[in-house]
C-alpha positions, 0 to 999 in steps of 0.5 A, a space after each residue: 330240955 331235950 328229951 322230956 321233951 321227946 319223952 311225951 310220945 313214948 309211954 314209960 314209968 315215970 321211974 324210969 323216966 327220971 333215971 332217962 334225964 339223970 342219964 341224958 345229964 352225964 351224957 352232957 357232962 361228960 361230952 362236955 355239950 352245954 348249950 341245950 339248943 345245941 342239935 347233937 343234944 336231940 341226937 344224946 335224946 335220941 339214944 338216950 330214950 332209943 336204948 331205953 327202948 330196946 330194955 336197956 335200963 341199967 343207968 351206968 349202962 345206958 350211959 355207958 352206952 350212949 357215950 360210947 356212940 357219941 365217942 364212937 361218931 366222933 372218931 369216924 368224922 375225924 378218921 375222914 377228915 384225915 384223910 381228905 386232907 
């Protein structure tokens, strides 16, 4: 799992590591990302860790903020593609 590998570089309490792993899995399900080898899954893991480093440890908020970040990014990419056509 990409998040476990990335978490090795950070110092978080064990209970927070468990929460981050669960949030990561939930976000992947919400975004319909099933392939763990997909580079986007690593971006999701990095975002979850970034939010945790900024002090957000509530799993519901972590999930919501991560999903929001990726949803906004997808919408922006779609708008750019529409403008090109």
